[in-house]
C-alpha positions in Angstrom: 39.5 -71.5 -7.7 40.8 -67.9 -8.9 43.0 -66.2 -6.6 44.7 -63.0 -6.0 48.1 -61.7 -4.9 46.8 -61.6 -1.2 45.6 -65.2 -1.4 49.2 -66.2 -2.7 50.8 -64.4 0.4 48.5 -66.2 2.7 48.9 -69.6 1.3 52.6 -69.3 1.0 52.9 -67.6 4.4 54.8 -64.6 3.2 54.0 -60.7 2.8 52.1 -59.4 -0.2 55.4 -57.4 -1.2 57.3 -60.6 -1.4 54.8 -62.0 -3.8 55.1 -58.9 -5.8 58.8 -58.8 -5.9 59.0 -62.6 -6.9 56.5 -62.1 -9.6 58.4 -59.3 -11.0 61.8 -60.8 -10.8 63.2 -58.2 -8.5 65.5 -58.6 -5.7 64.5 -58.7 -2.0 63.1 -62.2 -1.3 65.4 -65.4 -0.7 65.4 -68.2 -3.1 63.7 -70.5 -0.8 60.9 -67.8 -0.4 60.6 -67.3 -4.1 60.3 -71.2 -4.5 57.5 -71.4 -2.0 55.8 -68.6 -3.7 55.9 -70.2 -7.2 54.7 -73.5 -5.8 51.7 -71.9 -4.8 51.3 -70.1 -8.2 51.9 -73.5 -10.0 49.4 -75.2 -7.8 46.6 -72.8 -8.3 47.4 -71.9 -12.0 47.5 -68.1 -11.1 47.5 -65.7 -13.9 48.8 -62.2 -13.2 47.0 -59.4 -14.7 48.4 -58.6 -18.4 49.8 -55.3 -19.1 47.3 -53.3 -21.3 48.5 -51.7 -24.5 49.7 -48.4 -24.2 46.8 -45.8 -25.1 46.2 -42.3 -24.6 44.0 -42.9 -21.4 46.8 -44.4 -19.3 49.8 -42.9 -17.4 53.0 -43.5 -18.9 55.1 -42.7 -15.9 54.0 -42.0 -12.3 56.5 -40.1 -9.7 56.0 -41.3 -6.1 57.1 -38.4 -3.9 57.9 -39.7 -0.5 58.5 -36.9 1.8 60.5 -38.0 5.0 60.2 -36.4 8.3 60.9 -37.3 12.1 57.3 -39.0 12.7 56.4 -42.0 10.8 58.1 -41.8 7.2 61.7 -41.9 8.2 64.8 -43.0 6.7 63.7 -46.6 7.1 60.1 -46.2 5.7 60.3 -49.2 3.4 61.1 -51.5 6.3 57.7 -50.8 7.8 55.1 -53.3 6.3 52.2 -50.9 5.7 54.5 -48.4 3.6 56.3 -51.2 2.0 53.0 -53.0 0.7 51.4 -49.6 -0.5 54.4 -48.8 -2.6 54.3 -52.4 -4.1 50.5 -52.2 -4.7 51.2 -48.7 -6.5 54.1 -50.3 -8.5 51.9 -53.4 -9.5 48.9 -51.2 -10.5 51.0 -49.0 -12.6 52.9 -51.7 -14.3 49.8 -53.7 -15.2 48.8 -50.8 -17.7 52.2 -50.7 -19.0 53.2 -47.7 -16.8 56.5 -47.2 -14.7 56.6 -46.0 -11.0 59.7 -43.7 -10.3 60.2 -43.1 -6.7 61.7 -39.6 -5.4 62.6 -38.9 -1.7 62.8 -35.4 -0.2 63.4 -34.1 3.2 60.4 -32.2 4.7 62.9 -29.8 6.5 64.0 -28.3 3.1 60.7 -28.9 1.5 60.6 -26.0 -0.9 64.3 -26.3 -1.9 63.9 -30.0 -2.4 60.7 -29.5 -4.8 62.7 -27.1 -6.9 65.6 -29.8 -7.0 63.4 -32.4 -8.5 64.3 -33.6 -11.9 62.1 -32.5 -14.9 60.6 -35.2 -17.1 58.6 -34.9 -20.0 57.2 -38.4 -19.4 56.1 -38.1 -16.0 52.4 -37.6 -16.3 51.6 -36.9 -12.6 52.8 -37.3 -9.1 51.2 -39.2 -6.0 52.6 -38.1 -2.6 53.1 -40.2 0.4 51.6 -37.5 2.6 51.4 -39.4 5.8 53.2 -36.8 7.9 52.5 -33.7 6.1 51.0 -30.6 7.7 48.3 -28.6 6.1 50.9 -25.9 5.1 53.3 -28.6 3.5 50.3 -30.1 1.6 49.7 -26.6 0.3 53.4 -25.9 -0.5 53.4 -29.0 -2.6 50.1 -28.4 -4.4 51.5 -24.9 -5.6 54.6 -26.4 -6.8 53.5 -29.6 -8.8 50.7 -30.1 -11.3 48.7 -33.4 -11.4 49.1 -34.3 -8.0 47.3 -36.9 -5.5 48.1 -37.1 -1.8 47.8 -40.5 -0.1 47.6 -41.6 3.5 46.2 -38.3 4.6 43.6 -35.6 4.0 42.5 -32.2 5.0 38.9 -31.1 4.7 39.6 -27.5 4.1 42.1 -28.0 1.3 40.9 -28.3 -2.6 42.9 -31.2 -3.5 42.8 -35.0 -4.4 43.3 -37.1 -1.2 43.0 -40.9 -0.9 43.3 -42.6 2.6 41.7 -45.1 4.8 38.6 -43.9 6.7 40.5 -43.7 10.0 37.5 -42.4 12.0 35.2 -45.3 10.8 37.8 -47.9 11.4 38.5 -46.7 15.0 34.9 -46.2 15.8 34.3 -49.9 14.5 37.1 -51.0 16.7 35.7 -49.3 19.7 32.2 -50.9 19.1 34.0 -54.3 18.8 35.7 -54.2 22.0 32.7 -53.0 23.9 30.5 -55.7 22.3 33.1 -58.2 23.5 32.2 -56.9 27.2 35.1 -54.7 27.7 34.5 -51.5 29.8 37.8 -50.6 31.3 39.5 -49.8 28.1 43.1 -48.3 27.8 44.3 -46.5 24.7 48.2 -46.4 23.6 48.6 -43.4 21.3 51.4 -42.4 19.1 53.6 -39.7 20.5 53.9 -38.2 17.0 50.7 -36.6 16.2 49.7 -36.9 12.4 46.0 -36.4 10.9 45.6 -40.1 10.7 46.0 -40.6 14.4 43.8 -37.5 15.2 41.0 -39.1 13.4 41.4 -42.6 15.1 41.4 -41.1 18.5 38.1 -39.0 17.7 36.4 -42.2 16.3 37.5 -44.4 18.9 36.2 -42.1 21.8 33.0 -41.5 19.9 32.3 -45.3 20.0 33.0 -45.4 23.7 30.7 -42.4 24.3 27.8 -44.4 22.8 27.8 -46.5 26.1 28.7 -43.6 28.2 32.2 -44.8 28.8 35.4 -42.7 28.5 39.1 -43.6 28.8 40.6 -42.7 32.3 43.6 -40.7 32.5 45.6 -43.4 34.0 44.8 -45.8 31.0 46.0 -43.3 28.3 49.5 -44.0 27.3 52.0 -42.4 24.6 54.8 -44.4 22.7 56.7 -44.3 19.4 54.4 -45.4 16.6 57.2 -47.3 14.6 59.9 -48.0 17.1 61.0 -51.6 17.1 63.0 -51.6 20.4 61.1 -53.6 23.2 62.4 -51.5 26.0 60.9 -48.5 24.3 57.5 -49.6 25.6 57.2 -49.7 29.2 54.5 -52.4 30.0 55.0 -51.9 33.7 53.4 -48.5 33.2 50.3 -50.5 32.1 50.2 -53.6 34.0 51.5 -52.4 37.4 49.1 -49.7 38.1 45.4 -50.4 38.0 45.7 -52.2 34.3 42.9 -52.0 31.9 41.1 -55.1 30.9 42.0 -54.4 27.1 43.9 -51.5 25.2 43.2 -50.2 21.8 46.8 -49.5 20.0 46.8 -46.6 17.7 48.6 -48.7 15.0 49.9 -52.5 14.6 53.6 -51.7 15.4 52.5 -50.5 18.9 50.3 -53.5 19.0 52.9 -56.1 18.2 55.3 -55.0 20.4 52.9 -54.8 23.4 51.9 -58.5 22.7 55.5 -59.5 22.5 56.6 -57.8 25.7 53.2 -59.1 27.7 53.8 -62.7 26.8 57.6 -62.3 27.7 56.4 -61.1 31.0 54.2 -63.9 31.6 51.0 -61.9 30.9 48.1 -64.0 29.3 46.6 -62.4 26.2 43.6 -61.8 26.0 42.7 -63.6 29.5 44.6 -60.9 31.5 44.5 -58.1 28.9 43.0 -58.0 25.4 44.9 -56.1 22.8 43.5 -54.4 19.6 45.4 -53.0 16.9 45.1 -51.0 13.4 46.4 -51.5 9.9 46.4 -55.3 9.7 50.4 -55.7 9.0 51.4 -59.2 8.2 53.6 -59.4 11.4 50.3 -59.4 13.4 49.5 -62.9 12.0 52.8 -64.2 13.3 52.2 -63.6 17.1 50.8 -65.9 19.5 48.0 -65.0 19.9 47.3 -63.4 16.6 46.5 -59.6 16.6 42.8 -58.6 16.2 43.0 -55.5 14.1 41.4 -53.1 11.5 42.1 -54.1 8.1 43.2 -51.2 5.5 42.7 -52.1 1.8 46.0 -50.9 0.6 45.5 -52.1 -3.2 42.2 -50.2 -3.2 44.0 -47.1 -1.9 46.7 -47.4 -4.7 44.1 -48.2 -7.5 41.9 -45.2 -6.4 44.8 -42.8 -6.2 46.0 -43.7 -9.8 42.3 -43.2 -11.1 42.0 -39.9 -9.6 45.5 -38.9 -11.1 44.3 -40.1 -14.5 41.2 -37.9 -13.9 43.6 -35.0 -13.5 45.7 -35.6 -16.4 42.9 -36.7 -19.1 39.8 -34.9 -18.2 39.5 -31.2 -18.6 36.5 -30.7 -16.5 37.8 -32.7 -13.6 37.1 -31.6 -10.1 39.5 -32.5 -7.0 38.1 -35.6 -5.0 38.6 -36.7 -1.3 38.4 -40.5 -1.0 37.8 -42.4 2.1 38.4 -46.2 2.0 36.3 -48.1 4.3 38.2 -50.7 6.7 36.9 -53.5 8.4 37.5 -55.5 11.6 39.8 -58.5 11.5 38.9 -60.8 14.6 41.6 -63.0 15.7 42.8 -64.3 19.3 43.9 -61.1 21.1 40.7 -59.9 22.1 
């Protein structure tokens, strides 16, 4: 049986980033977790990809530029499973070809000055920007300052640049059709109170899916909360369950969905018997809930690999044209719907 890192994480009941840290001998996992991971590795004779010999068509050093803001990518961004897995996937993909990932963090409030202050390095062959929260003007500013740059986790149709992200529209559209096919008609929507390009596309896709059955979200079933807050009291479930509650809700990301399920269960509300919950992102924490979270899976490793491929194109091909890549998602059906 040939297994991959995702299989090891599932079999050891840990996150993918924990497997990556253990394999690379880095801190961040306990000895007990490390032992559990290597027990699975030994059992299935897992062989990690060997680093390729350094050649003219591999990136020696890649700078990951993280732009912090007051939206999703804040000071604690590495504590959020989606970003942690994305960075781990980039690091693994680059190290497998003998390269090095360097991480630089700057503040969006002082973007131009922060870009000017970035250290120069002759070995840095390109930059991947974690662009989750970036506006159109901020993308253009970075594009004007840096050569060989790929933006991940967002895209703008009117900017001629390299973008790689999940297909947010398709993922949310599929989620809407999935919920409709389960028989739900009174559907609620819990949106982020911080509007970014990804969430805009999810809203459009989900609403378009409902429109195929001539259904729309009623105003009283539309809610807004923080997309990443961990405090349970930040999400007021009584706003949902005490006033003409919907039969099911779509949450704009899994952080919202996991908080909602925990609060509903605490309040004695049966999920999905009394209200169904659907998420988006497929973070590991969604599998630790009772019931486990139905969600939209985002192929993070493929996003990382595609970003590196496009960066290589910029560096090594003289006739390279910028590319916008949307990576398809798929539904993960568990027990919350």
